[in-house]
C-alpha positions as CSV (number, residue, x, y, z in Angstrom):
1,X,-1.2,6.3,-3.2
2,X,-0.8,8.0,-6.2
3,X,0.6,11.2,-7.0
4,X,-1.0,14.4,-5.8
5,X,-2.6,16.7,-8.4
6,X,-3.6,20.1,-6.8
7,X,-5.5,21.4,-9.8
8,X,-8.8,19.9,-9.6
9,X,-9.8,17.4,-12.3
10,X,-12.1,18.6,-15.2
11,X,-15.8,17.6,-13.9
12,X,-17.8,14.9,-15.9
13,X,-20.8,15.5,-17.9
14,X,-23.8,14.9,-15.7
15,X,-24.9,11.7,-17.5
16,X,-21.6,10.2,-16.7
17,X,-21.5,11.3,-13.0
18,X,-25.1,9.4,-13.0
19,X,-24.0,6.4,-14.2
20,X,-20.9,6.5,-11.9
21,X,-22.8,7.0,-8.9
22,X,-25.5,4.4,-10.0
23,X,-22.4,2.0,-10.3
24,X,-20.6,2.9,-7.0
25,X,-23.3,3.7,-4.3
26,X,-24.8,-0.2,-4.9
27,X,-21.3,-1.5,-4.4
28,X,-20.7,0.4,-1.1
29,X,-23.8,-0.5,0.1
30,X,-22.9,-4.4,-0.7
31,X,-19.3,-4.1,1.2
32,X,-21.3,-2.5,4.3
33,X,-23.6,-5.1,4.1
34,X,-21.2,-7.7,4.0
35,X,-19.4,-6.1,6.4
36,X,-22.0,-6.1,9.1
37,X,-22.9,-9.7,8.4
38,X,-19.2,-10.5,8.7
39,X,-18.4,-8.4,11.7
40,X,-16.8,-10.6,14.6
41,X,-19.6,-11.1,17.7
42,X,-17.4,-13.8,19.5
43,X,-15.7,-11.8,21.5
44,X,-13.2,-14.0,22.4
45,X,-10.3,-12.9,24.9
46,X,-6.9,-15.0,24.8
47,X,-6.4,-16.8,27.9
48,X,-3.6,-14.9,29.9
49,X,-3.7,-16.9,33.2
50,X,-0.3,-18.5,32.2
51,X,1.3,-15.4,31.2
52,X,3.5,-13.5,33.8
53,X,2.9,-10.2,34.5
54,X,5.0,-7.5,32.7
55,X,6.1,-4.1,34.5
56,X,8.3,-1.6,33.1
57,X,11.7,-0.5,35.0
58,X,15.0,1.6,34.9
59,X,18.3,0.3,34.9
60,X,20.3,2.1,37.9
61,X,23.4,-0.3,38.3
62,X,25.1,-3.2,36.1
63,X,27.5,-5.8,37.6
64,X,29.4,-7.9,35.3
65,X,31.7,-11.1,36.3
66,X,32.8,-14.3,35.1
67,X,30.6,-16.8,34.7
68,X,31.1,-19.9,36.5
69,X,32.1,-23.3,35.0
70,X,29.1,-25.6,34.0
71,X,29.1,-29.5,33.4
72,X,28.4,-29.2,29.8
73,X,31.4,-26.1,29.8
74,X,33.9,-27.0,32.6
75,X,36.6,-24.6,31.0
76,X,34.2,-21.6,30.3
77,X,30.8,-21.1,30.2
78,X,28.5,-19.1,27.9
79,X,28.1,-15.2,29.0
80,X,27.7,-12.6,30.1
81,X,26.8,-13.3,33.7
82,X,26.2,-10.8,36.5
83,X,23.3,-8.8,38.0
84,X,21.6,-5.7,37.0
85,X,20.1,-3.5,39.6
86,X,16.4,-2.0,38.2
87,X,14.1,0.4,39.7
88,X,10.6,-1.0,39.2
89,X,8.2,1.9,38.0
90,X,4.7,-0.6,38.2
91,X,3.2,-3.1,40.1
92,X,3.5,-4.2,43.4
93,X,7.0,-3.6,43.8
94,X,6.7,-0.1,42.2
95,X,9.7,2.2,43.6
96,X,11.9,-0.4,44.8
97,X,15.3,-1.3,43.7
98,X,15.4,-5.6,42.7
99,X,18.5,-7.2,41.2
100,X,18.0,-9.4,38.2
101,X,20.6,-11.6,36.0
102,X,22.1,-10.2,33.2
103,X,20.2,-11.2,30.3
104,X,22.1,-13.6,28.3
105,X,21.4,-15.7,25.3
106,X,20.3,-15.3,21.7
107,X,18.6,-12.3,21.1
108,X,19.0,-11.2,24.9
109,X,19.1,-7.1,25.1
110,X,22.5,-5.6,26.3
111,X,21.5,-3.1,29.0
112,X,23.1,0.3,30.2
113,X,22.5,2.2,33.2
114,X,19.7,4.5,32.6
115,X,18.1,2.3,30.1
116,X,14.3,1.8,30.4
117,X,13.4,-2.1,30.4
118,X,10.5,-4.4,30.3
119,X,10.7,-6.9,33.6
120,X,9.2,-10.2,33.6
121,X,7.6,-10.8,37.0
122,X,8.2,-14.8,37.8
123,X,6.5,-16.4,40.8
124,X,8.0,-19.6,42.2
125,X,5.7,-22.3,42.2
126,X,6.2,-24.0,45.7
127,X,6.2,-20.6,47.0
128,X,3.7,-18.3,45.3
129,X,4.5,-15.5,47.7
130,X,8.2,-15.4,46.3
131,X,8.7,-13.7,43.3
132,X,11.6,-12.7,41.1
133,X,12.5,-10.5,38.2
134,X,13.9,-11.0,34.9
135,X,14.5,-8.5,31.8
136,X,12.7,-9.3,28.9
137,X,13.3,-6.2,26.5
138,X,13.6,-2.7,26.3
139,X,10.7,0.0,26.4
140,X,10.4,1.3,22.8
141,X,7.2,3.3,23.7
142,X,9.0,7.2,23.3
143,X,11.2,6.4,20.3
144,X,8.4,5.2,18.3
145,X,6.1,8.0,19.7
146,X,8.9,10.3,18.4
147,X,9.2,8.4,14.7
148,X,5.7,8.3,14.4
149,X,5.3,12.5,15.2
150,X,8.1,12.7,12.6
151,X,6.5,10.9,9.9
152,X,3.2,13.1,10.7
153,X,5.0,16.2,10.8
154,X,6.6,15.4,7.2
155,X,3.7,14.2,5.7
156,X,1.5,17.3,6.4
157,X,4.6,20.1,5.7
158,X,4.8,18.6,2.4
159,X,1.0,17.8,1.8
160,X,-0.4,20.0,3.5
161,X,-4.8,19.6,3.5
162,X,-3.7,16.4,1.7
163,X,-1.3,15.1,3.8
164,X,-3.8,15.6,6.4
165,X,-6.4,13.4,4.5
166,X,-4.1,11.1,3.9
167,X,-2.9,10.5,7.4
168,X,-7.2,10.3,8.0
169,X,-7.0,8.0,5.5
170,X,-3.8,5.7,7.5
171,X,-5.9,5.9,10.6
172,X,-9.1,4.7,9.0
173,X,-7.1,1.6,7.3
174,X,-5.6,0.6,10.5
175,X,-9.1,1.0,12.4
176,X,-10.8,-1.3,10.0
177,X,-7.9,-3.7,10.0
178,X,-8.0,-3.7,13.8
179,X,-11.8,-3.6,14.6
180,X,-13.3,-6.1,11.7
181,X,-10.6,-8.0,9.6
182,X,-8.2,-9.2,12.6
183,X,-11.2,-10.0,15.2
184,X,-13.3,-11.7,12.3
185,X,-10.3,-14.1,11.4
186,X,-9.4,-14.5,15.0
187,X,-13.1,-15.7,15.8
188,X,-12.9,-18.3,13.0
189,X,-14.8,-16.6,10.2
190,X,-13.6,-17.0,6.5
191,X,-10.4,-15.1,5.8
192,X,-10.9,-14.5,2.3
193,X,-14.6,-13.1,2.0
194,X,-13.5,-10.9,5.6
195,X,-10.3,-9.5,3.7
196,X,-12.1,-9.0,0.4
197,X,-14.8,-7.1,2.5
198,X,-12.6,-5.0,4.3
199,X,-10.1,-4.4,1.4
200,X,-13.0,-2.9,-0.6
201,X,-14.1,-1.3,3.0
202,X,-10.5,0.7,3.5
203,X,-10.9,1.2,-0.5
204,X,-13.9,3.2,-0.5
205,X,-13.1,5.4,2.7
206,X,-9.2,6.0,1.8
207,X,-9.7,6.8,-1.7
208,X,-12.6,9.0,-1.5
209,X,-10.9,11.1,1.8
210,X,-7.9,11.1,0.4
211,X,-8.7,12.4,-3.4
212,X,-12.2,13.8,-3.0
213,X,-15.2,12.6,-4.3
214,X,-14.7,13.3,-8.1
215,X,-15.8,11.0,-11.4
216,X,-11.8,10.5,-11.2
217,X,-11.7,8.7,-7.8
218,X,-14.7,6.8,-8.7
219,X,-13.0,5.3,-11.8
220,X,-9.9,4.7,-9.6
221,X,-12.3,2.7,-6.9
222,X,-13.9,0.9,-9.9
223,X,-10.7,-0.4,-10.9
224,X,-9.0,-1.5,-7.7
225,X,-12.3,-3.4,-6.8
226,X,-12.1,-5.2,-10.0
227,X,-8.9,-5.9,-9.5
228,X,-9.0,-7.0,-6.2
229,X,-11.7,-9.4,-7.1
230,X,-9.3,-10.8,-9.9
231,X,-6.5,-11.0,-7.3
232,X,-8.7,-12.9,-4.8
233,X,-9.8,-15.6,-7.7
234,X,-6.1,-15.7,-9.1
235,X,-5.0,-16.5,-5.7
236,X,-7.3,-19.7,-4.9
237,X,-6.5,-20.9,-8.3
238,X,-3.0,-20.8,-7.4
239,X,-2.7,-21.8,-4.5
240,X,-4.8,-24.7,-5.2
241,X,-3.0,-25.4,-7.8
242,X,0.4,-25.7,-5.7
243,X,-1.4,-27.3,-2.6
244,X,-0.2,-25.0,-0.3
245,X,-1.8,-25.2,3.4
246,X,-0.6,-22.1,4.6
247,X,1.7,-23.7,7.3
248,X,4.5,-22.2,5.2
249,X,6.1,-20.3,8.4
250,X,6.8,-20.5,12.1
251,X,4.4,-17.7,12.9
252,X,1.8,-19.7,11.1
253,X,2.5,-23.2,12.9
254,X,2.5,-21.4,16.0
255,X,-0.9,-19.7,15.9
256,X,-2.4,-23.0,14.9
257,X,-1.5,-24.2,18.3
258,X,-3.5,-21.3,20.3
259,X,-6.4,-20.9,17.8
260,X,-7.1,-24.1,16.1
261,X,-10.0,-23.0,14.3
262,X,-8.3,-20.4,12.0
263,X,-8.2,-21.6,8.4
264,X,-4.4,-20.9,7.6
265,X,-5.1,-21.6,4.0
266,X,-7.6,-18.7,3.6
267,X,-5.4,-16.6,5.8
268,X,-2.6,-17.1,3.2
269,X,-5.1,-15.4,1.0
270,X,-6.1,-12.7,2.9
271,X,-2.6,-11.6,3.3
272,X,-2.2,-11.8,-0.6
273,X,-5.2,-9.4,-1.1
274,X,-4.5,-6.9,1.7
275,X,-1.1,-6.7,1.0
276,X,-1.9,-5.7,-3.0
277,X,-4.5,-3.1,-1.9
278,X,-1.8,-0.4,-1.0
279,X,0.1,-0.7,-4.7
280,X,-3.3,-1.3,-6.7
281,X,-4.5,2.2,-4.9
282,X,-1.2,3.7,-6.3
283,X,-1.6,2.2,-10.0
284,X,-5.4,3.1,-10.4
285,X,-5.4,6.4,-9.0
286,X,-2.2,7.1,-11.2
287,X,-4.0,5.8,-14.5
288,X,-7.0,7.9,-13.9
289,X,-5.3,11.0,-13.1
290,X,-3.2,10.0,-16.2
291,X,-5.7,9.8,-18.6
292,X,-7.7,13.0,-16.9
293,X,-4.8,15.3,-17.5
294,X,-4.2,14.2,-21.1
295,X,-7.7,14.4,-22.0
296,X,-7.8,17.9,-20.3
297,X,-4.1,19.0,-21.8
298,X,-5.6,17.9,-25.4
299,X,-9.2,17.5,-25.7
300,X,-8.7,16.7,-29.3
301,X,-7.4,13.1,-28.6
302,X,-9.5,10.5,-29.3
303,X,-10.7,7.4,-26.7
304,X,-8.1,5.0,-28.6
305,X,-5.6,7.5,-28.5
306,X,-6.4,8.7,-24.8
307,X,-6.1,4.6,-23.9
308,X,-2.9,4.0,-25.6
309,X,-0.7,7.3,-24.4
310,X,-2.2,6.4,-20.6
311,X,-1.1,2.8,-21.1
312,X,2.2,3.7,-22.1
313,X,2.5,5.4,-18.7
314,X,1.1,2.2,-17.1
315,X,3.7,0.0,-18.7
316,X,6.4,2.3,-17.0
317,X,4.8,2.1,-13.9
318,X,4.3,-1.4,-13.8
319,X,7.8,-2.4,-14.6
320,X,9.1,-0.6,-11.3
321,X,6.0,-1.4,-9.5
322,X,7.1,-5.2,-9.9
323,X,10.4,-4.7,-8.4
324,X,9.2,-3.1,-5.5
325,X,6.9,-5.7,-4.8
326,X,9.3,-8.8,-5.2
327,X,11.9,-6.8,-3.2
328,X,9.1,-5.9,-0.6
329,X,8.4,-9.5,0.0
330,X,12.1,-10.4,-0.3
331,X,13.1,-7.8,2.4
332,X,10.6,-9.5,4.7
333,X,11.5,-12.5,4.4
334,X,15.4,-12.0,4.4
335,X,15.9,-14.3,7.3
336,X,14.1,-17.3,5.1
337,X,16.4,-16.6,2.1
338,X,19.4,-16.6,4.3
339,X,18.5,-20.1,5.9
340,X,18.2,-21.4,2.5
341,X,21.9,-20.9,2.1
342,X,22.3,-23.4,4.9
343,X,20.0,-25.9,3.3
344,X,21.7,-29.0,1.6
345,X,19.0,-30.1,-0.5
346,X,19.1,-29.5,-3.9
347,X,17.5,-26.3,-5.3
348,X,14.7,-27.5,-7.3
349,X,13.5,-29.0,-4.0
350,X,13.8,-25.9,-1.9
351,X,12.1,-24.0,-4.8
352,X,9.2,-26.1,-4.4
353,X,9.1,-26.5,-1.0
354,X,5.8,-24.9,0.9
355,X,7.8,-22.0,3.1
356,X,9.4,-20.8,-0.5
357,X,6.6,-21.9,-3.1
358,X,4.1,-19.8,-1.0
359,X,6.3,-16.6,-1.3
360,X,6.7,-17.1,-4.9
361,X,2.8,-17.3,-5.6
362,X,2.2,-14.5,-3.4
363,X,4.5,-12.3,-5.6
364,X,3.2,-13.5,-8.8
365,X,-0.5,-13.2,-7.8
366,X,0.0,-9.7,-6.6
367,X,1.8,-8.7,-9.9
368,X,-0.8,-10.3,-12.0
369,X,-3.7,-8.3,-10.3
370,X,-1.2,-5.4,-11.0
371,X,-1.3,-5.8,-14.5
372,X,-4.7,-6.4,-14.8
373,X,-5.3,-3.0,-13.0
374,X,-3.5,-0.8,-15.7
375,X,-5.9,-1.6,-18.8
376,X,-9.3,-1.9,-16.8
377,X,-8.4,1.2,-14.8
378,X,-7.2,3.0,-17.9
379,X,-10.1,1.7,-20.4
380,X,-12.7,3.0,-17.5
381,X,-10.9,6.5,-17.2
382,X,-11.0,6.8,-21.1
383,X,-14.8,6.0,-21.7
384,X,-15.5,8.6,-18.8
385,X,-13.0,11.2,-20.2
386,X,-14.4,11.1,-23.7
387,X,-18.3,10.4,-23.0
388,X,-19.6,13.8,-23.0
389,X,-18.1,14.4,-26.7
390,X,-20.6,14.3,-29.6
391,X,-20.2,12.6,-32.9
392,X,-18.5,16.2,-34.5
393,X,-15.6,16.3,-31.4
394,X,-14.3,12.9,-31.3
395,X,-11.3,13.1,-33.9
396,X,-11.8,9.3,-34.7
397,X,-15.2,9.8,-36.3
398,X,-14.2,12.1,-39.2
399,X,-14.9,10.6,-42.4
400,X,-13.0,12.7,-44.7
401,X,-9.5,14.6,-45.0
402,X,-9.6,18.2,-43.8
403,X,-9.3,21.1,-46.4
404,X,-5.8,22.1,-47.0
405,X,-5.9,25.3,-45.7
406,X,-3.8,28.1,-47.4
407,X,-3.1,30.9,-45.5
408,X,-0.2,32.5,-47.6
409,X,-3.0,33.2,-50.7
410,X,-5.2,35.0,-48.3
411,X,-2.7,36.9,-47.1
412,X,-1.4,38.2,-50.3
413,X,-5.3,38.7,-51.5
414,X,-5.3,40.8,-48.6
415,X,-2.5,43.1,-49.0
416,X,-3.5,43.5,-52.3
417,X,-6.9,44.7,-51.2
418,X,-5.4,47.1,-48.4
419,X,-2.7,48.6,-51.2
420,X,-5.6,49.5,-53.7
421,X,-8.0,51.4,-50.6
422,X,-4.5,53.5,-49.6
423,X,-4.2,57.1,-51.3
424,X,-2.4,57.2,-54.3
425,X,-3.5,53.6,-55.3
426,X,-2.0,50.9,-56.2
427,X,1.1,52.7,-57.1
428,X,1.6,53.3,-53.3
429,X,4.4,51.0,-52.0
430,X,2.9,47.8,-50.0
431,X,3.7,47.2,-46.4
432,X,6.6,44.7,-46.0
433,X,5.2,41.3,-46.0
434,X,5.3,39.0,-42.6
435,X,7.4,35.4,-43.1
436,X,5.2,32.9,-44.3
437,X,5.3,29.9,-41.6
438,X,4.9,27.6,-44.3
439,X,8.0,28.9,-46.3
440,X,10.1,29.2,-43.2
441,X,12.8,27.1,-42.4
442,X,11.9,27.1,-38.4
443,X,9.9,23.7,-38.2
444,X,9.6,24.3,-34.5
445,X,5.8,25.2,-35.1
């Protein structure tokens, strides 16, 4: 999320803090109440009776051989063919050596001696006591653990205490997603309401945990919450106008077969909102910090000047963030984009198809929410930064031109008075005059 500022932000006046508390605390209470109301109470379990058992094993031997001819391919059959010997590490055959066919087909793993694999135990319907094994995939637990450990070490080494807070916020985000958002949607709840509530809960926990309980963080919270609500409204309008059903991907179609009561249209909206939250946090925290730093560096800036200067920073940030959003969605949908090259339909029909139209809507709505977050958060931050000023402290309230200073004339008079007071009177040579900044050709200051 937003940039780290080691210097603490200037504290807001007590009146401003009271207003922020009176605004943020009720919103947090409403979020918690909504989470309690929407919390999934139907603890449905997926029916795993038809799923075969899976066990870990280690490859001890691989033997490849020519594939025998088949009626479909008399000359040469598709391979590879052969047997793989695996030592089973779990289940009823733990410790035994079992033979499995060499994995073949699209996406089949390539195995070698020493590989740790996942075995699928199959039972013969005619003889339940007869079992066989097949290699499903590689074990990925250890590499993932090392990668996560490296990730956490890098964050802590660079961010120190702030890095630890960021990791704690990341853990809280996953906890809310796995304990509330995903089970709530799976239980048949409204994906849109659950996504907004879950996102707001993540926002409160992560922002205050990572950036501290300050007026600057409260401004970022209010800007993020307002942008999230706007993103939800825009997403609802856009999906309704384009008649999206949510069946734009193979995963959604498969999910509808297993859980018929899941609202896929609402699930699409939920994905837009949750996907926008991380980038929204970055933008709002950056804008609030920018206004605070500008006001601290130059207290003479008026509210309008603060807003305009921070908005220029926001424009540069949005220009790069929009490209980030589009590339992130394009990277996640790269197989889909490659599939378009093999489609023989006209380009206009491809762009308006369900599976591509939902990606366009997803990117456009997320970008509109980001664009709205900049002026909203910047205006709130400028109000907070200048709230403690009196009428005389605000340059925008000056009613007349400032008097023109005459430093050179004042210095000349002081030199003459000093010369008259010295022994010998005015005839004593006066000390050398220092350069006059107003008459100097150096315009650096």
